[in-house]
N, C-alpha and C positions, 0 to 999 in steps of 0.2 A: 817250810822254813828251815827245819832241822837239816834237811838234805842240802839246802843252799849253804848252810854254815859248814857242814861236813866237807863239802867240795871246795870250800874257800871262795865261793862266789859272793858277789855283792847282792844284797836283796834288791828285787826289782823296784824301780822308782815309780812314783805315782804323782799325779798332779791334783791339786785341790779342785773341788767342784766349783764351777762358775756360779754366779748369781742366777743365770738362766736355768742351769741344771737343778739348782736347789728349788727354784720356783716351780719347775716342771714336776719335780718329785713331790712337793707339797700339794700341788693340784691333784696328782694321782692318788695321794694318800687321803685326800679329803673326799674324793668321789666314791660312792658305793660301787662294789663290784657285783655284777650279776653272775649267778651260777653258770649261765650260758657262756661266760667269758673265761671259764676255768677249764682245766683238763678234765675235772670231774663232770662238768656240764657237757663237754664234747663226748666223753665216754658214754654218758647217759643217752645222748642223741644217737650215737653209733649203735648202742644196744637196741634202741627203739627201731632203727632201720633194719637191724638184723632180725629182730622179732617179727617185723612185718614181712620181710622176705621169706622167713621160715614159714609163717602162717600162709602166705600166698602159695607156697610150694606144696602145702598139704592137700590131701584129698578132702572132699566134702565131708566124709565120715570122720576123718581125723580133726577137721576144723570144728565140727559139732562137739566132739568129745573134749577138745581143748577148751572151747567156750564153756562147756558145762563144768569142767574142772575149775576154771577161773571164777565163774560166778558162784561156785560153791564154797569159796574160801573167804571167810570174813576178813582176814587181815589184808587181803588184796583190796577189798572194798574200802577198808578203813584207811589204807595208806596211798592208794593210787586213784581215788575218785575225786 
């Protein structure tokens, strides 16, 4: 806004929301949002796919070591089971 004033330009115009737009917004605000519908949910899914791809690319010996490391960590069992 300050840049607009400094250049002597008029502020951009806007139009009021229509009744339909207000209704659509109210409906969206009333509905719960699933974590899967957020950027965080998408990132979580991406990390799961990356982990699976990494695991599949491991040798059998590395897979076994990886699984032993995971099963030995209590916080993983507490937070991801």
